[in-house]
C-alpha positions as CSV (number, residue, x, y, z in Angstrom):
1,X,31.6,-4.8,10.6
2,X,35.0,-5.7,12.2
3,X,38.0,-3.8,11.0
4,X,39.7,-7.1,10.1
5,X,36.9,-7.9,7.7
6,X,37.2,-4.5,6.1
7,X,41.0,-5.0,5.7
8,X,40.4,-8.4,4.1
9,X,37.8,-7.0,1.7
10,X,40.2,-4.1,0.9
11,X,43.0,-6.6,0.1
12,X,40.7,-8.6,-2.2
13,X,39.4,-5.4,-3.9
14,X,43.0,-4.1,-4.3
15,X,44.2,-7.2,-6.1
16,X,41.1,-7.2,-8.3
17,X,41.7,-3.5,-9.1
18,X,45.3,-4.1,-9.9
19,X,44.4,-6.8,-12.4
20,X,41.6,-4.7,-14.0
21,X,43.9,-1.7,-14.4
22,X,46.9,-3.7,-15.6
23,X,46.4,-3.3,-19.4
24,X,45.6,0.5,-19.3
25,X,48.3,2.8,-20.4
26,X,50.8,0.1,-21.4
27,X,52.4,0.4,-24.8
28,X,54.4,-2.1,-26.8
29,X,57.9,-1.5,-28.3
30,X,56.3,-1.1,-31.7
31,X,53.9,1.6,-30.5
32,X,56.7,3.6,-28.9
33,X,59.1,3.0,-31.7
34,X,61.8,1.1,-29.7
35,X,63.9,-1.7,-31.0
36,X,62.9,-5.2,-29.7
37,X,65.3,-7.7,-28.2
38,X,65.6,-10.9,-30.2
39,X,63.1,-13.5,-28.9
40,X,60.9,-10.8,-27.2
41,X,57.2,-11.2,-27.6
42,X,55.4,-8.7,-29.8
43,X,53.0,-7.9,-26.9
44,X,55.7,-7.3,-24.3
45,X,55.2,-3.9,-22.6
46,X,57.9,-1.2,-23.0
47,X,56.7,1.3,-20.4
48,X,55.4,-0.8,-17.5
49,X,55.4,1.2,-14.3
50,X,54.4,-0.9,-11.3
51,X,54.4,2.1,-8.9
52,X,51.9,4.0,-10.9
53,X,49.7,0.8,-11.2
54,X,49.9,0.4,-7.4
55,X,48.8,4.0,-6.8
56,X,45.9,3.7,-9.2
57,X,44.8,0.4,-7.7
58,X,45.0,1.8,-4.2
59,X,42.8,4.7,-5.1
60,X,40.3,2.5,-6.9
61,X,40.3,0.0,-4.0
62,X,39.7,2.7,-1.4
63,X,36.7,4.0,-3.3
64,X,35.2,0.6,-4.0
65,X,35.8,-0.7,-0.4
66,X,34.3,2.5,1.0
67,X,31.2,2.1,-1.1
68,X,30.9,-1.6,0.0
69,X,31.2,-0.7,3.7
70,X,28.7,2.1,3.4
71,X,26.3,-0.2,1.6
72,X,26.8,-2.7,4.4
73,X,26.0,-0.1,7.0
74,X,23.1,1.7,5.4
75,X,21.7,-1.2,3.3
76,X,21.2,0.7,0.0
77,X,21.3,-2.5,-2.1
78,X,20.0,-5.6,-0.4
79,X,19.3,-9.2,-1.4
80,X,15.7,-8.2,-2.4
81,X,17.1,-5.6,-4.8
82,X,19.2,-8.3,-6.6
83,X,16.3,-10.8,-7.1
84,X,15.6,-10.2,-10.7
85,X,13.3,-13.1,-11.1
86,X,11.0,-11.6,-8.6
87,X,10.9,-8.4,-10.5
88,X,10.1,-10.1,-13.8
89,X,7.2,-12.1,-12.3
90,X,5.5,-9.0,-10.8
């Protein structure tokens, strides 16, 4: 597998990881006990930390990309493993 392919897969997995991790650890103003600004949505986060999110997404993306590349190289899970209709008919 080319390194540019691995980089592209890593970028896609990083964005996916960031979106998956986005709601974890975020609290609203009501949960923390802070006063809201007039017109502010009730669900607006009060403690959003993008740096921490980027670090967590980077770690998760490295792990998932590594597993993907290792599966590509060693073939642990192939197309035949994902054919559930074949398994049901046997």
